[in-house]
C-alpha positions, 0 to 999 in steps of 0.5 A, spaced: 866 923 383 859 923 381 858 926 374 853 923 369 858 922 364 863 919 369 857 914 371 855 912 364 862 909 362 866 904 366 873 904 362 877 909 365 880 911 358 873 914 356 873 918 362 879 922 362 879 929 359 872 929 358 869 932 364 870 939 366 866 938 373 871 933 375 877 937 373 875 943 376 874 939 383 881 936 382 884 943 381 880 945 387 882 939 391 889 939 389 890 947 391 887 946 397 891 940 399 898 943 397 896 949 401 894 946 407 900 942 407 905 948 406 902 952 411 901 947 417 906 941 415 912 944 411 916 945 418 915 938 420 914 933 414 915 927 417 909 926 421 904 922 419 899 927 418 904 931 413 905 924 410 898 923 409 896 929 406 902 929 401 900 923 399 893 925 398 895 932 394 900 927 390 894 923 388 890 929 386 895 932 382 897 926 379 890 925 376 889 932 374 895 932 370 893 925 367 886 929 365 890 935 362 894 931 358 888 927 355 884 933 354 890 938 351 894 932 348 891 926 346 884 927 345 886 933 340 891 928 336 885 923 336 881 928 333 886 930 328 887 923 325 880 921 324 879 927 320 
């Protein structure tokens, strides 16, 4: 994702949970991919298209969940411990 904050650092731990734009993009991609899979591929989930879309949706959702855990759990705990 092309974002000024994400392009500045190279460590993945410095990127997670800090960029609202990236989290918004992942939310939209996750909702769209799961919705498309549900509408078009739930009847026959063993086709290559259904499997590919499901893998992409899982990747989007997984990365979004890591972002959310960092934003709402890890980063607030770090701030509280440094005060």
